[in-house]
C-alpha positions in Angstrom: 7.1 -10.2 13.6 7.9 -7.8 10.8 9.3 -8.6 7.3 12.0 -6.6 5.5 10.7 -4.7 2.5 13.8 -4.5 0.3 12.5 -7.2 -2.0 9.3 -6.5 -4.0 5.9 -7.5 -2.7 4.5 -10.6 -4.4 0.9 -11.5 -5.2 0.6 -15.2 -5.8 -2.6 -16.5 -7.2 -3.4 -20.3 -7.1 -6.2 -21.7 -9.3 -8.9 -24.2 -8.3 -7.3 -26.9 -10.4 -4.0 -26.4 -8.5 -5.5 -26.6 -5.0 -8.1 -29.3 -5.4 -8.0 -32.9 -6.5 -11.2 -34.8 -7.4 -13.1 -31.8 -6.1 -11.5 -31.9 -2.6 -8.9 -29.4 -1.3 -5.5 -30.9 -2.0 -3.6 -30.4 1.3 -0.3 -31.4 -0.2 -0.6 -28.9 -3.1 -1.5 -26.1 -0.7 1.4 -27.1 1.5 3.8 -26.9 -1.4 2.7 -23.4 -2.2 2.9 -22.4 1.4 6.4 -23.8 1.5 7.3 -21.6 -1.5 5.7 -18.5 0.1 7.6 -19.1 3.4 10.9 -19.3 1.4 10.0 -16.0 -0.3 9.3 -14.4 3.0 12.7 -15.5 4.3 14.2 -13.9 1.2 12.6 -10.6 2.3 9.4 -10.6 0.1 6.0 -9.6 1.5 3.5 -12.0 0.0 -0.3 -11.9 -0.6 -1.9 -15.2 -1.7 -5.1 -15.1 -3.8 -6.7 -18.5 -3.7 -9.5 -20.2 -5.6 -11.2 -23.4 -4.5 -14.0 -22.5 -2.0 -16.9 -23.5 -4.3 -15.2 -26.8 -5.2 -14.4 -27.6 -1.6 -17.9 -26.7 -0.5 -19.7 -28.6 -3.2 -17.7 -31.7 -2.4 -19.0 -31.6 1.1 -22.6 -31.1 -0.1 -22.8 -32.9 -3.4 -22.7 -36.6 -2.6 -21.3 -37.2 -6.0 -23.6 -34.9 -8.0 -22.2 -32.8 -10.8 -21.2 -29.2 -10.0 -24.2 -26.8 -10.1 -24.6 -23.8 -12.3 -27.3 -21.7 -10.4 -26.0 -18.8 -8.4 -27.8 -19.6 -5.2 -26.3 -23.1 -4.9 -22.8 -21.9 -5.9 -23.0 -19.3 -3.1 -24.1 -21.9 -0.6 -21.2 -24.1 -1.7 -18.8 -21.2 -1.2 -20.1 -20.5 2.3 -19.5 -24.1 3.2 -16.2 -24.4 1.4 -14.5 -21.1 2.3 -13.7 -21.9 5.9 -12.6 -25.4 4.9 -10.2 -24.0 2.4 -8.9 -21.4 4.8 -8.3 -24.0 7.5 -6.0 -25.8 5.1 -4.1 -22.6 4.2 -3.8 -21.7 7.9 -2.5 -25.1 8.9 0.0 -25.0 6.0 1.5 -21.6 7.1 1.5 -22.6 10.8 4.1 -25.2 10.0 6.4 -22.3 9.1 5.4 -20.2 12.1 3.4 -17.9 9.9 -0.1 -16.6 10.4 -2.7 -16.4 7.6 -5.4 -13.7 7.5 -8.5 -14.2 5.4 -9.6 -11.3 3.3 -12.8 -11.6 1.2 -13.2 -8.9 -1.5 -15.9 -7.8 -3.9 -15.6 -5.7 -7.1 -17.2 -2.7 -5.3 -14.1 -2.6 -3.1 -12.2 -1.4 -6.1 -14.9 0.8 -7.6 -15.7 3.0 -4.6 -12.7 5.1 -3.4 -13.5 4.8 0.3 -13.8 1.0 0.1 -10.7 0.8 -2.0 -8.7 2.7 0.6 -10.1 0.5 3.4 -9.1 -2.6 1.5 -5.7 -1.3 0.9 -5.3 -0.2 4.6 -6.3 -3.7 5.8 -4.0 -5.6 3.5 -1.1 -3.2 4.2 -1.6 -3.5 7.9 -1.7 -7.3 7.7 1.6 -7.3 5.8 3.1 -4.9 8.3 2.2 -7.3 11.1 3.9 -10.2 9.3 0.7 -11.9 8.3 0.2 -13.6 5.0 -3.2 -12.3 3.6 -5.1 -15.0 1.9 -7.6 -13.3 -0.5 -10.7 -14.7 -2.3 -13.7 -13.2 -3.9 -16.7 -13.0 -1.5 -18.5 -15.7 -3.5 -21.1 -16.4 -0.8 -22.8 -13.0 -1.3 -21.5 -11.8 -4.7 -24.1 -10.4 -7.0 -24.4 -12.2 -10.3 -24.2 -8.9 -12.2 -21.3 -7.4 -10.1 -18.5 -10.0 -9.6 -15.0 -10.6 -10.8 -15.9 -13.9 -12.5 -12.5 -15.4 -11.8 -9.7 -14.9 -9.4 -7.1 -14.0 -12.0 -8.6 -10.6 -12.5 -9.0 -10.2 -8.7 -5.3 -11.0 -8.2 -4.3 -8.4 -10.8 -6.3 -5.7 -9.0 -5.0 -6.8 -5.6 -1.4 -6.5 -7.0 -2.2 -2.9 -7.9 -3.9 -2.4 -4.5 -0.8 -3.4 -2.5 1.8 -1.9 -4.9 3.2 -5.3 -5.8 6.3 -5.7 -7.9 5.4 -9.1 -9.3 2.1 -11.0 -9.9 2.5 -14.8 -10.1 -0.4 -16.8 -11.6 0.1 -20.4 -10.6 -1.8 -22.9 -12.7 -1.8 -26.5 -14.0 0.4 -25.8 -17.1 4.0 -24.6 -17.4 2.8 -21.2 -18.8 1.3 -19.8 -22.0 1.9 -22.3 -24.8 1.9 -21.8 -28.6 -1.1 -24.2 -28.8 -3.5 -26.3 -26.7 -1.5 -29.3 -25.5 -4.7 -31.3 -25.4 -5.0 -30.9 -29.1 -1.4 -30.7 -30.4 1.8 -32.4 -29.4 4.1 -29.7 -30.6 2.9 -26.9 -28.3 5.9 -25.0 -26.8 6.3 -22.5 -24.0 6.2 -18.8 -24.8 8.8 -17.5 -22.4 8.3 -13.7 -22.7 5.5 -11.4 -23.8 6.2 -7.7 -24.4 2.7 -6.8 -25.7 -0.6 -8.7 -25.5 -2.2 -8.7 -28.9 -5.1 -10.4 -30.6 -2.9 -13.4 -31.7 -2.0 -14.1 -28.1 -5.7 -13.9 -27.1 -6.6 -16.4 -29.8 -3.9 -18.8 -28.6 -5.1 -18.4 -25.0 -8.6 -19.4 -25.8 -11.2 -20.0 -23.1 -11.6 -21.9 -19.9 -9.4 -25.0 -19.5 -10.7 -26.7 -16.4 -14.1 -28.0 -15.4 -13.6 -27.1 -11.8 -12.4 -23.5 -12.3 -14.0 -20.4 -13.7 -11.0 -19.0 -15.5 -8.5 -20.5 -18.0 -5.5 -19.1 -19.9 -7.7 -16.4 -21.4 -8.5 -15.0 -18.0 -4.8 -15.1 -17.0 -4.0 -13.2 -20.2 -6.6 -10.6 -19.1 -5.1 -10.4 -15.7 -1.6 -10.0 -17.1 -2.9 -7.0 -19.2 -4.4 -5.4 -16.1 -1.1 -5.9 -14.3 0.9 -4.5 -17.2 -1.2 -1.4 -17.3 -0.5 -1.1 -13.5 3.3 -1.3 -14.2 3.5 -4.7 -12.6 5.3 -7.7 -14.2 3.4 -11.0 -14.4 4.5 -14.6 -14.6 2.2 -17.6 -15.4 3.8 -20.8 -14.1 3.2 -24.4 -13.1 2.0 -24.6 -9.5 3.3 -28.2 -9.3 6.9 -27.3 -10.1 9.0 -27.6 -6.9 10.4 -24.3 -5.8 8.6 -22.5 -8.6 8.2 -19.2 -6.7 12.0 -18.9 -6.0 12.7 -19.6 -9.7 10.2 -17.1 -10.8 11.5 -14.3 -8.5 15.0 -15.1 -9.7 13.9 -14.9 -13.3 15.2 -18.3 -14.2 15.0 -18.8 -18.0 12.3 -21.3 -19.1 10.2 -21.1 -15.9 6.8 -19.8 -16.9 5.7 -17.1 -19.3 6.8 -13.6 -18.2 4.8 -10.5 -19.2 6.6 -7.2 -19.2 4.9 -4.2 -17.7 4.1 -1.0 -19.6 6.6 1.8 -19.1 3.8 4.2 -18.1 1.4 2.9 -15.5 -2.3 3.9 -15.1 -3.2 5.8 -11.9 -5.6 4.0 -9.6 -8.7 5.8 -10.8 -8.1 5.1 -14.4 -7.3 1.5 -13.7 -10.8 1.2 -12.0 -12.4 2.7 -15.1 -10.5 0.4 -17.5 -10.7 -2.9 -15.7 -12.9 -2.8 -12.5 -16.1 -1.5 -13.9 -18.2 -3.3 -16.5 -19.3 -1.3 -19.5 -23.0 -0.6 -19.7 -23.1 0.4 -23.4 -21.1 1.4 -26.4 -20.6 4.8 -28.1 -19.5 4.8 -31.7 -17.4 7.8 -32.9 -16.1 9.1 -36.2 -12.4 9.1 -37.1 -11.9 12.7 -36.2 -13.2 12.1 -32.7 -11.1 9.0 -32.3 -7.9 10.8 -33.3 -8.8 13.7 -30.9 -9.2 11.3 -28.0 -6.2 9.1 -28.8 -3.6 11.5 -30.2 -4.5 14.8 -28.5 -6.0 13.7 -25.2 -9.3 15.5 -25.7 -12.7 14.9 -24.2 -15.5 13.3 -26.2 -18.0 15.9 -27.5 -21.4 15.2 -29.1 -20.2 16.3 -32.6 -18.0 13.2 -32.9 -20.7 10.6 -31.9 -22.2 8.5 -34.6 -24.3 5.9 -32.8 -25.2 4.6 -29.3 -25.8 1.0 -28.2 -27.1 -0.2 -24.9 -28.8 1.6 -22.1 -26.7 3.6 -19.6 -27.1 6.3 -17.0 -24.8 9.2 -16.1 -21.6 8.0 -14.5 -21.8 4.6 -16.0 -18.9 3.2 -17.9 -19.1 2.9 -21.7 -16.8 1.6 -24.4 -15.8 3.8 -27.3 -15.4 2.3 -30.7 -14.1 3.8 -33.9 -15.2 3.5 -37.5 -13.7 0.0 -37.7 -15.8 -1.2 -34.8 -12.8 -1.8 -32.5 -12.9 -0.7 -28.9 -10.1 1.9 -28.4 -11.2 3.6 -25.1 -13.4 3.3 -22.1 -14.8 6.1 -19.9 -17.4 7.3 -17.5 -20.2 9.0 -19.4 -21.8 12.2 -18.1 -25.2 11.8 -19.7 -27.6 8.9 -20.1 -27.9 6.9 -23.3 -31.1 8.6 -24.5 -29.5 12.0 -24.2 -26.3 11.0 -25.9 -28.2 9.5 -28.8 -30.3 12.6 -29.1 -27.2 14.9 -29.2 -25.2 12.7 -31.6 -23.5 14.8 -34.2 -24.5 18.1 -32.7 -22.1 21.0 -32.1 -21.5 22.1 -28.5 -23.0 25.5 -29.1 -26.3 23.9 -30.2 -26.7 22.2 -26.8 -28.7 23.6 -23.9 -26.6 26.1 -22.0 -27.0 24.5 -18.6 -25.5 21.1 -19.4 -21.9 20.0 -19.7 -20.8 19.7 -23.3 -18.4 16.8 -22.6 -20.0 13.4 -22.9 -16.9 11.7 -21.6 -14.4 14.1 -19.9 -10.7 13.3 -20.5 -10.2 12.9 -16.8 -12.7 10.0 -16.9 -11.3 8.4 -20.1 -8.8 5.6 -20.6 -7.3 5.1 -24.1 -6.7 1.3 -24.4 -4.6 1.3 -27.6 
């Protein structure tokens, strides 16, 4: 069965707190989301679901009442036990609507390496073409502690870019982004629309909000930023609200917090650099270099470098900071940290003739302001 493609593709992410109850997979909550997804499919949308909950589901089966572990090996073991349990619930929920679910486990390297990126996109696209609902999760059972998404909000934003989605919906246990923490203040109200994510919004979002999840409103804000830079609209909304997906797609006022996309979207390669690759170090530059990079689209040369922090190798990602210490760009560096530090402040003609003068080429640079 194929699905019409007139309506935009949706990526719907459901957090751990929304698909589990007392540490167990909440079949009723999953069924409610599946019902919404089925209705969206009937309306012509292609839908990808990004789900959390594997570790919580697995640890419930293993724990015998013990508190959730923190060490990576046990968390990975819990994910291995819980992933198929979680997937079985999703599969059963979609079967009630005559829909098939397909499990897709992704890792950050699937977005960093071009060949893996294309394979992941091909798989997801083919599943959608076949009328399947892809159910995506991070491959927690084998994820490296140093190379992982950390939360499924970020994964969902990258998946939205991968499949060319028109809308990213982050379903959680609150009605959206509020003006304050409802656990601490009684007058917190819903922020209905965000045009630009700034430091004040980041302060409001704060850190993790649930003991069973790895994210929180802060991670959802980060995901909304990734989606915005991809040209994709994002809505944070309450997973428990009946018919929430239909209301979100219809842009019903007061349903969730809607983040508007940027007018100019980043291409895939620069999106990887900006958001899919962790920075290995920091390069401080003077004001002249900052202006050249931001305003004139130049490459970073050694003459503009003031200082280097961290240890990095050629082709690693580094953050660039200006005289005020604020990060304004990120890019792939062409030389290691020792070499960059040694060349700091030197003119290009003073460098060895057989080396590239650019420390970060403009094709490998993303300005974040």
